[in-house]
C-alpha positions in Angstrom: 239.0 -68.1 105.4 236.8 -70.3 103.5 237.7 -73.1 101.0 237.7 -72.2 97.4 235.0 -73.8 95.4 232.8 -73.3 92.5 230.3 -71.2 94.5 233.1 -69.0 95.8 234.7 -68.6 92.3 231.4 -67.7 90.8 230.9 -65.0 93.2 234.2 -63.4 92.5 233.3 -63.4 88.8 230.0 -61.9 89.3 231.6 -59.0 91.2 234.7 -59.0 89.2 236.9 -59.3 92.1 240.4 -61.1 91.8 241.8 -63.6 94.4 244.3 -61.1 95.4 241.8 -58.4 96.0 239.6 -60.8 98.1 242.8 -61.9 99.9 243.6 -58.2 100.8 240.0 -57.4 101.9 239.9 -60.7 104.0 243.1 -59.6 105.7 241.9 -56.1 106.4 238.5 -57.2 107.8 239.8 -59.9 110.0 243.0 -57.9 111.2 245.4 -60.2 109.4 247.3 -57.5 107.7 250.7 -59.3 108.5 249.7 -61.9 106.0 249.6 -59.4 103.3 253.4 -58.6 104.1 254.2 -62.2 104.4 252.7 -63.2 101.1 254.3 -60.1 99.4 257.7 -61.0 100.6 257.7 -64.5 99.8 255.4 -65.3 97.0 254.2 -62.4 94.8 254.2 -58.5 95.8 250.8 -57.0 96.1 250.9 -54.0 93.7 249.6 -50.7 94.7 247.1 -51.1 91.8 245.2 -53.6 93.9 244.7 -51.3 96.8 243.8 -48.5 94.4 241.4 -50.7 92.7 239.8 -51.6 96.0 239.8 -48.0 97.0 237.9 -46.9 93.7 235.2 -49.5 94.4 234.7 -48.2 97.9 236.2 -51.2 99.9 239.2 -49.5 101.2 240.1 -45.9 101.8 243.6 -44.2 102.3 243.9 -41.7 105.1 246.0 -38.4 104.9 248.9 -40.1 106.7 248.9 -42.6 103.8 247.5 -45.5 105.9 245.1 -48.0 104.2 241.8 -48.8 106.0 239.0 -50.9 105.1 235.5 -49.3 104.9 232.4 -50.4 106.3 231.4 -51.4 102.8 234.6 -53.5 102.4 234.0 -55.1 105.9 230.5 -55.9 105.3 231.0 -57.3 102.1 233.7 -59.8 103.3 231.6 -60.9 106.5 228.5 -61.2 104.5 230.3 -63.3 101.8 231.8 -65.5 104.6 228.4 -66.0 106.1 226.4 -66.6 103.0 229.0 -69.1 101.8 229.0 -71.0 105.1 225.3 -71.4 104.9 225.4 -72.4 101.2 228.0 -75.1 102.1 226.0 -76.2 105.0 223.1 -77.0 102.8 225.1 -79.1 100.4 224.5 -82.9 100.6 227.4 -85.3 100.5 
C-alpha cells in the first residue's frame, strides 16, 4: 500500500472514494482480505454499505452464493492507481 499524501487524497477526492472503500478494494485486489476482518474486529467494522457502494460503482460484485469478488474494473483501478502514484512519487525532487 502506498503512503498517504496530498496526491493520493486528491485522487480519492476526484473519484469520491473513501479511505475505507479504497482499503477494501486494495485488500481484494492484492488478496489481503484477512486484513479487512482484522480491521473490522479490532478497529471499526466495515459496514455492508461500503461493499454495496463499491458494487454499485462496478468495483465489486456479489455472487449468487453471497461471496464478494473484485471486478476487473476494481482490480484495474487499484493497480493503475498504485502504478501512477509510484511514478508520480518517483518524479518528486527532495
